[in-house]
DRENDO-1510 file (C-alpha; in Angstrom, 1 decimal, always signed):
<recs>
REC; n; res; u; v; w
REC; 1; MET; +52.4; +30.8; -23.7 .
REC; 2; ARG; +49.5; +33.2; -23.3 .
REC; 3; PRO; +48.8; +35.7; -27.2 .
REC; 4; PHE; +50.1; +38.7; -27.1 .
REC; 5; GLU; +51.0; +41.6; -29.9 .
REC; 6; PHE; +54.8; +42.0; -31.2 .
REC; 7; GLN; +56.0; +45.3; -32.3 .
REC; 8; ARG; +59.3; +46.2; -33.9 .
REC; 9; ALA; +60.5; +49.8; -32.9 .
REC; 10; SER; +62.5; +51.4; -35.8 .
REC; 11; SER; +63.5; +54.5; -33.6 .
REC; 12; LEU; +63.8; +54.8; -29.9 .
REC; 13; ALA; +61.3; +57.5; -29.8 .
REC; 14; GLU; +58.7; +54.3; -31.6 .
REC; 15; ALA; +60.3; +51.9; -28.7 .
REC; 16; LEU; +59.3; +54.8; -26.2 .
REC; 17; ASP; +55.4; +55.1; -27.7 .
REC; 18; LEU; +55.0; +51.6; -27.6 .
REC; 19; LEU; +56.7; +50.8; -24.0 .
REC; 20; ALA; +53.9; +53.5; -22.5 .
REC; 21; ARG; +51.4; +50.8; -23.4 .
REC; 22; PRO; +49.8; +49.1; -20.6 .
REC; 23; ASN; +51.6; +46.1; -20.1 .
REC; 24; ALA; +54.1; +46.5; -22.3 .
REC; 25; ARG; +57.6; +44.7; -22.3 .
REC; 26; ALA; +60.7; +45.6; -24.0 .
REC; 27; LEU; +62.5; +42.4; -25.8 .
REC; 28; ALA; +66.2; +42.7; -26.4 .
REC; 29; GLY; +67.8; +39.1; -26.7 .
REC; 30; GLY; +65.0; +37.5; -24.4 .
REC; 31; THR; +67.0; +35.2; -22.2 .
REC; 32; THR; +65.1; +35.6; -19.5 .
REC; 33; LEU; +61.6; +37.3; -21.3 .
REC; 34; ILE; +61.1; +34.6; -23.3 .
REC; 35; ASP; +61.7; +31.8; -20.8 .
REC; 36; LEU; +59.3; +33.2; -18.1 .
REC; 37; MET; +56.8; +33.9; -20.7 .
REC; 38; LYS; +56.5; +30.1; -22.2 .
REC; 39; LEU; +56.1; +29.0; -18.1 .
REC; 40; GLY; +52.9; +31.6; -17.9 .
REC; 41; VAL; +54.7; +33.3; -15.3 .
REC; 42; GLU; +55.4; +36.5; -17.9 .
REC; 43; ALA; +52.7; +37.5; -20.0 .
REC; 44; PRO; +53.0; +41.2; -21.1 .
REC; 45; ALA; +50.1; +42.2; -23.5 .
REC; 46; THR; +52.7; +44.2; -26.1 .
REC; 47; VAL; +56.2; +42.7; -26.9 .
REC; 48; ILE; +58.7; +45.1; -28.3 .
REC; 49; ASP; +61.6; +44.2; -30.3 .
REC; 50; ILE; +64.1; +47.0; -29.6 .
REC; 51; GLY; +67.4; +44.8; -31.1 .
REC; 52; GLY; +67.6; +47.2; -34.1 .
REC; 53; LEU; +67.9; +50.2; -31.9 .
REC; 54; PRO; +71.7; +51.8; -32.1 .
REC; 55; LEU; +72.2; +51.7; -28.1 .
REC; 56; ASP; +74.7; +49.3; -28.1 .
REC; 57; GLU; +77.8; +51.3; -28.2 .
REC; 58; VAL; +81.2; +50.8; -25.5 .
REC; 59; THR; +82.9; +53.6; -25.1 .
REC; 60; LEU; +85.7; +55.3; -23.0 .
REC; 61; ALA; +85.6; +59.5; -22.9 .
REC; 62; ASP; +85.6; +62.1; -20.2 .
REC; 63; GLY; +86.5; +59.5; -17.3 .
REC; 64; ARG; +83.6; +57.4; -17.6 .
REC; 65; LEU; +82.6; +54.1; -19.3 .
REC; 66; ARG; +79.8; +54.1; -21.8 .
REC; 67; LEU; +77.6; +51.0; -21.6 .
REC; 68; GLY; +75.3; +51.1; -24.1 .
REC; 69; GLY; +72.0; +49.1; -23.3 .
REC; 70; LEU; +71.7; +47.0; -25.8 .
REC; 71; ALA; +75.4; +46.2; -25.7 .
REC; 72; SER; +75.6; +42.8; -25.6 .
REC; 73; ASN; +77.4; +41.1; -22.5 .
REC; 74; SER; +80.2; +39.2; -24.9 .
REC; 75; LYS; +81.2; +42.6; -26.0 .
REC; 76; VAL; +81.7; +44.5; -23.2 .
REC; 77; ALA; +83.2; +41.3; -21.3 .
REC; 78; ARG; +85.9; +41.1; -24.7 .
REC; 79; ASP; +86.5; +45.0; -25.2 .
REC; 80; ALA; +89.8; +45.8; -24.0 .
REC; 81; ILE; +89.1; +49.4; -22.1 .
REC; 82; VAL; +86.9; +47.1; -20.4 .
REC; 83; ARG; +89.2; +44.2; -19.3 .
REC; 84; ALA; +92.5; +46.5; -18.5 .
REC; 85; GLN; +90.3; +49.5; -16.5 .
REC; 86; PHE; +87.6; +47.4; -15.7 .
REC; 87; PRO; +88.6; +44.1; -15.0 .
REC; 88; VAL; +86.1; +43.4; -12.5 .
REC; 89; ILE; +82.7; +44.2; -15.3 .
REC; 90; SER; +84.4; +41.5; -17.8 .
REC; 91; GLU; +85.4; +39.1; -15.2 .
REC; 92; ALA; +81.7; +39.6; -13.7 .
REC; 93; ILE; +80.1; +38.6; -17.0 .
REC; 94; LEU; +82.4; +35.8; -18.0 .
REC; 95; ALA; +81.3; +34.4; -14.8 .
REC; 96; GLY; +77.9; +34.3; -16.0 .
REC; 97; ALA; +75.3; +32.0; -17.8 .
REC; 98; SER; +76.8; +30.4; -21.0 .
REC; 99; GLY; +78.7; +31.5; -24.2 .
REC; 100; GLN; +75.3; +31.4; -26.3 .
REC; 101; ILE; +73.7; +33.5; -23.1 .
REC; 102; ARG; +76.1; +35.9; -23.2 .
REC; 103; ASN; +76.1; +36.6; -27.1 .
REC; 104; ALA; +72.2; +37.1; -26.6 .
REC; 105; ALA; +72.0; +39.1; -23.2 .
REC; 106; SER; +72.2; +43.0; -23.3 .
REC; 107; MET; +73.6; +45.4; -20.5 .
REC; 108; GLY; +70.0; +46.7; -19.3 .
REC; 109; GLY; +68.2; +42.8; -20.0 .
REC; 110; ASN; +71.1; +41.5; -17.4 .
REC; 111; LEU; +70.3; +44.3; -14.9 .
REC; 112; LEU; +66.5; +44.2; -14.6 .
REC; 113; GLN; +66.2; +40.5; -15.2 .
REC; 114; ARG; +63.7; +39.1; -12.9 .
REC; 115; THR; +64.7; +37.9; -9.1 .
REC; 116; ARG; +63.8; +34.6; -9.6 .
REC; 117; CYS; +63.7; +31.2; -7.7 .
REC; 118; ALA; +62.3; +27.9; -8.5 .
REC; 119; PHE; +59.0; +28.5; -6.6 .
REC; 120; PHE; +58.7; +31.7; -8.8 .
REC; 121; ARG; +59.1; +29.4; -12.0 .
REC; 122; SER; +56.3; +27.4; -11.2 .
REC; 123; HIS; +52.9; +27.6; -10.7 .
REC; 124; ASP; +52.5; +24.4; -8.7 .
REC; 125; TRP; +53.8; +26.7; -6.0 .
REC; 126; PRO; +52.4; +30.0; -4.5 .
REC; 127; CYS; +54.8; +32.9; -4.9 .
REC; 128; ASN; +54.4; +36.4; -3.1 .
REC; 129; LYS; +56.4; +37.3; -5.7 .
REC; 130; ARG; +54.4; +36.2; -9.1 .
REC; 131; ALA; +51.2; +36.3; -7.0 .
REC; 132; PRO; +51.2; +38.8; -4.3 .
REC; 133; GLY; +49.7; +37.6; -0.9 .
REC; 134; THR; +49.7; +33.9; -2.0 .
REC; 135; GLY; +52.9; +33.0; +0.7 .
REC; 136; CYS; +56.5; +32.7; +0.3 .
REC; 137; PRO; +57.0; +28.4; +0.3 .
REC; 138; ALA; +60.6; +28.7; +0.8 .
REC; 139; ARG; +60.5; +30.5; +4.1 .
REC; 140; ASP; +59.8; +27.2; +5.7 .
REC; 141; GLY; +61.0; +24.8; +2.4 .
REC; 142; ALA; +63.6; +24.1; +0.2 .
REC; 143; ASN; +66.0; +27.2; +0.7 .
REC; 144; ALA; +69.8; +26.2; +0.4 .
REC; 145; HIS; +70.4; +28.6; -2.4 .
REC; 146; HIS; +68.3; +31.3; -1.3 .
REC; 147; ALA; +69.0; +34.7; +0.4 .
REC; 148; VAL; +70.2; +36.4; +3.4 .
REC; 149; LEU; +70.7; +39.1; +2.9 .
REC; 150; GLY; +67.8; +41.7; +2.2 .
REC; 151; THR; +64.9; +39.0; +3.4 .
REC; 152; SER; +61.5; +39.5; +4.3 .
REC; 153; ASP; +58.7; +37.3; +5.4 .
REC; 154; HIS; +57.2; +37.7; +2.0 .
REC; 155; CYS; +60.8; +36.9; -0.5 .
REC; 156; LEU; +63.8; +35.2; +0.1 .
REC; 157; ALA; +65.0; +34.5; -3.8 .
REC; 158; VAL; +68.3; +35.7; -4.5 .
REC; 159; HIS; +69.1; +38.5; -7.0 .
REC; 160; PRO; +70.5; +36.7; -10.1 .
REC; 161; SER; +72.9; +39.2; -11.5 .
REC; 162; ASP; +76.7; +39.1; -11.5 .
REC; 163; LEU; +76.7; +42.1; -13.8 .
REC; 164; ALA; +74.8; +44.1; -11.1 .
REC; 165; VAL; +77.0; +43.3; -8.4 .
REC; 166; ALA; +80.4; +44.5; -10.4 .
REC; 167; LEU; +78.7; +47.7; -11.0 .
REC; 168; LEU; +77.8; +48.5; -7.7 .
REC; 169; ALA; +81.2; +48.3; -6.9 .
REC; 170; LEU; +82.1; +50.7; -9.3 .
REC; 171; ASP; +79.5; +53.4; -8.5 .
REC; 172; ALA; +77.8; +52.8; -11.7 .
REC; 173; VAL; +74.8; +54.9; -12.6 .
REC; 174; VAL; +72.1; +53.9; -14.5 .
REC; 175; ALA; +70.1; +56.5; -17.9 .
REC; 176; LEU; +66.0; +56.0; -17.7 .
REC; 177; GLN; +64.8; +57.3; -21.1 .
REC; 178; SER; +60.8; +57.8; -21.6 .
REC; 179; ASN; +58.2; +60.2; -23.2 .
REC; 180; ALA; +58.7; +62.0; -19.8 .
REC; 181; GLY; +62.5; +62.3; -20.7 .
REC; 182; MET; +65.4; +61.1; -19.0 .
REC; 183; ARG; +66.6; +60.4; -15.3 .
REC; 184; ARG; +70.3; +58.9; -13.8 .
REC; 185; ILE; +69.5; +56.3; -11.0 .
REC; 186; PRO; +72.5; +55.0; -9.1 .
REC; 187; LEU; +73.0; +51.7; -9.4 .
REC; 188; ALA; +72.8; +51.6; -5.7 .
REC; 189; SER; +69.1; +53.0; -5.9 .
REC; 190; LEU; +67.7; +50.8; -8.9 .
REC; 191; TYR; +66.8; +47.6; -6.6 .
REC; 192; ARG; +64.2; +47.5; -4.2 .
REC; 193; LEU; +64.1; +45.1; -1.3 .
REC; 194; PRO; +61.2; +43.0; -1.4 .
REC; 195; GLY; +59.5; +44.0; +1.7 .
REC; 196; SER; +56.5; +43.2; +1.5 .
REC; 197; THR; +55.9; +44.2; -2.3 .
REC; 198; PRO; +58.0; +41.6; -4.1 .
REC; 199; ASP; +56.5; +41.9; -7.1 .
REC; 200; ILE; +58.0; +45.2; -7.4 .
REC; 201; GLU; +61.8; +44.8; -8.2 .
REC; 202; THR; +63.3; +47.8; -9.4 .
REC; 203; VAL; +62.4; +51.4; -9.5 .
REC; 204; VAL; +62.0; +51.2; -12.9 .
REC; 205; ALA; +58.7; +53.4; -14.0 .
REC; 206; ALA; +56.5; +51.6; -16.6 .
REC; 207; GLY; +57.6; +53.3; -20.4 .
REC; 208; GLU; +61.2; +53.4; -19.3 .
REC; 209; LEU; +63.9; +52.2; -21.1 .
REC; 210; ILE; +67.7; +51.8; -20.0 .
REC; 211; THR; +69.3; +53.5; -22.7 .
REC; 212; HIS; +73.6; +53.2; -20.9 .
REC; 213; ILE; +75.0; +52.9; -17.9 .
REC; 214; ASP; +77.8; +54.9; -17.1 .
REC; 215; VAL; +80.4; +53.8; -14.5 .
REC; 216; PRO; +83.6; +56.8; -13.5 .
REC; 217; GLN; +87.1; +55.5; -14.5 .
REC; 218; THR; +89.3; +55.5; -11.5 .
REC; 219; GLU; +92.5; +54.1; -10.0 .
REC; 220; LEU; +90.1; +51.8; -7.8 .
REC; 221; ALA; +88.1; +50.4; -11.0 .
REC; 222; ALA; +91.8; +49.8; -12.6 .
REC; 223; ARG; +92.4; +47.5; -9.4 .
REC; 224; SER; +89.1; +45.7; -9.6 .
REC; 225; GLY; +88.2; +42.0; -9.9 .
REC; 226; TYR; +85.2; +39.4; -9.6 .
REC; 227; LEU; +85.5; +36.1; -7.5 .
REC; 228; LYS; +81.8; +33.8; -8.0 .
REC; 229; LEU; +81.8; +30.6; -5.5 .
REC; 230; ARG; +79.1; +28.1; -7.3 .
REC; 231; GLY; +78.3; +24.2; -7.2 .
REC; 232; ARG; +79.8; +24.0; -10.9 .
REC; 233; ALA; +81.7; +25.9; -13.1 .
REC; 234; SER; +79.6; +27.4; -15.4 .
REC; 235; TYR; +76.2; +28.1; -16.1 .
REC; 236; GLU; +75.2; +28.4; -12.3 .
REC; 237; PHE; +74.0; +31.2; -10.2 .
REC; 238; ALA; +76.4; +32.4; -7.2 .
REC; 239; SER; +76.4; +30.8; -4.1 .
REC; 240; ALA; +78.4; +33.7; -3.1 .
REC; 241; SER; +80.4; +36.1; -5.0 .
REC; 242; VAL; +82.5; +39.5; -4.2 .
REC; 243; ALA; +83.3; +42.5; -6.5 .
REC; 244; ALA; +86.0; +43.9; -4.9 .
REC; 245; ALA; +88.4; +46.7; -4.9 .
REC; 246; VAL; +91.3; +48.2; -2.7 .
REC; 247; ARG; +94.0; +51.4; -3.0 .
REC; 248; CYS; +96.4; +51.6; -0.9 .
REC; 249; GLU; +99.3; +54.5; +0.6 .
REC; 250; ASP; +101.8; +53.8; +2.6 .
REC; 251; GLY; +100.5; +50.0; +3.9 .
REC; 252; ARG; +96.9; +50.8; +5.0 .
REC; 253; VAL; +93.6; +51.2; +2.6 .
REC; 254; ALA; +92.9; +54.3; +1.4 .
REC; 255; GLU; +90.0; +53.4; -0.9 .
REC; 256; ILE; +87.9; +50.3; -1.0 .
REC; 257; ALA; +84.2; +48.7; -2.6 .
REC; 258; VAL; +83.3; +45.5; -2.1 .
REC; 259; ALA; +79.9; +44.5; -2.8 .
REC; 260; LEU; +78.5; +40.8; -2.5 .
REC; 261; GLY; +76.3; +38.7; -4.9 .
REC; 262; GLY; +74.7; +35.3; -4.2 .
REC; 263; LEU; +73.7; +36.2; -0.7 .
REC; 264; GLY; +71.3; +39.1; -0.8 .
REC; 265; THR; +68.0; +39.6; -2.6 .
REC; 266; VAL; +69.5; +42.7; -4.0 .
REC; 267; PRO; +73.2; +43.2; -5.0 .
REC; 268; TRP; +74.3; +44.0; -1.6 .
REC; 269; ARG; +77.0; +46.8; -0.3 .
REC; 270; ASP; +77.7; +48.6; +2.9 .
REC; 271; ARG; +79.4; +51.8; +2.6 .
REC; 272; SER; +79.6; +51.9; +6.7 .
REC; 273; ALA; +81.7; +48.3; +6.9 .
REC; 274; GLU; +84.0; +49.9; +4.2 .
REC; 275; ALA; +84.9; +52.6; +6.3 .
REC; 276; LEU; +86.0; +50.3; +9.2 .
REC; 277; LEU; +88.8; +49.4; +6.6 .
REC; 278; ILE; +89.8; +52.9; +6.3 .
REC; 279; GLY; +93.2; +53.9; +7.2 .
REC; 280; GLU; +93.9; +50.1; +8.5 .
REC; 281; SER; +96.3; +47.7; +7.0 .
REC; 282; LEU; +94.5; +44.4; +5.3 .
REC; 283; THR; +95.2; +42.1; +8.1 .
REC; 284; ASP; +93.1; +39.0; +9.0 .
REC; 285; ALA; +91.4; +40.6; +12.4 .
REC; 286; ALA; +90.6; +43.9; +10.3 .
REC; 287; ILE; +88.9; +41.9; +7.5 .
REC; 288; ASP; +87.0; +39.9; +10.0 .
REC; 289; ARG; +85.6; +43.0; +11.6 .
REC; 290; PHE; +84.5; +44.1; +8.0 .
REC; 291; CYS; +82.8; +40.7; +7.4 .
REC; 292; THR; +81.0; +41.2; +10.9 .
REC; 293; ALA; +79.8; +44.4; +10.0 .
REC; 294; LEU; +78.7; +43.3; +5.9 .
REC; 295; LEU; +77.0; +40.3; +7.0 .
REC; 296; ALA; +75.3; +41.6; +10.8 .
REC; 297; PRO; +71.5; +42.1; +8.8 .
REC; 298; ALA; +72.1; +38.5; +7.0 .
REC; 299; ARG; +68.8; +36.4; +8.5 .
REC; 300; PRO; +70.0; +33.0; +7.3 .
REC; 301; THR; +67.8; +29.6; +7.9 .
REC; 302; GLU; +69.3; +26.6; +8.8 .
REC; 303; ALA; +69.9; +25.3; +5.4 .
REC; 304; ASN; +71.7; +28.5; +4.2 .
REC; 305; ALA; +73.8; +29.6; +7.0 .
REC; 306; TYR; +76.8; +28.2; +5.1 .
REC; 307; LYS; +76.5; +31.1; +2.8 .
REC; 308; LEU; +78.2; +33.2; +5.7 .
REC; 309; ASP; +81.5; +31.2; +6.0 .
REC; 310; LEU; +81.1; +31.4; +2.0 .
REC; 311; ALA; +81.1; +35.0; +2.0 .
REC; 312; ARG; +84.2; +36.1; +4.4 .
REC; 313; GLY; +85.9; +33.3; +2.7 .
REC; 314; ALA; +85.1; +34.7; -0.8 .
REC; 315; VAL; +85.8; +38.7; +0.8 .
REC; 316; ARG; +89.1; +37.5; +2.1 .
REC; 317; ARG; +90.5; +36.1; -0.8 .
REC; 318; ALA; +89.0; +39.2; -3.2 .
REC; 319; LEU; +90.4; +42.2; -1.1 .
REC; 320; MET; +93.9; +40.3; -0.8 .
REC; 321; ARG; +94.2; +39.6; -4.9 .
REC; 322; SER; +93.0; +43.2; -5.6 .
REC; 323; ALA; +95.2; +44.7; -2.8 .
REC; 324; SER; +99.1; +46.0; -3.0 .
REC; 325; CYS; +99.3; +46.8; +0.5 .
</recs>
């Protein structure tokens, strides 16, 4: 680990001033940042402890759920309102990491954890994400667990967050605060596809901090659920996951939201594919047409093409569990 300056912010204003410094990073739970610093992958000049700031609210008011950027994953997952009205959030959190990590990890930190693979984490390999322009060994190497959606010739790494998939399905909005003011970003616009610059993962600017996430309270959210397929029962990234919610009227789909995890370089949702199911009964044929459209942009390798079949099965199970058609 390289030397760095450590500062503890006593107020949001102080935290924002410190974050405005070059190469400064915020530290909340630290479950990813500290790990990557130990590996020498992350090397901030200044680390700002923001753990003491009053940004851990979990409240429901005016038709929206507000999750503070420093609310712990465990606190959100066990909240009675979240479990009853936004079950996909609780289920997604509980499907991720371990109990100890969930206790430490924050909402903002979860959303901004680095998209990473084994090549990114090791200096024994080149990596365009870690060192732009050095190459992507996953293209022709071990890529069975890599992405099939949103990939480029420069990066195949899978986005790791279960929470982000759930929030994408619920049309969440992320509030970013800096000394220049606050801006609100739909979670659907928060992440960047790797393209030729996989080292730039989000639209979050230097000096910005996630203060809270807002989620609209809807009947669709109350019907939502999360299904995660993985190689072992805990502490494992998804091979394929689905956040899904369906509301039917007269036996036909009136509203639907489906987001995928484990397959994309970013959390994946296709509203044009969802539109194919509006007004339809949830038959096997209709779900197959939806999955074909949803997965049409996929660029699988020989080693990870199995993820497409996993996703089809997971989508069908998730939709049938959510629907009352």
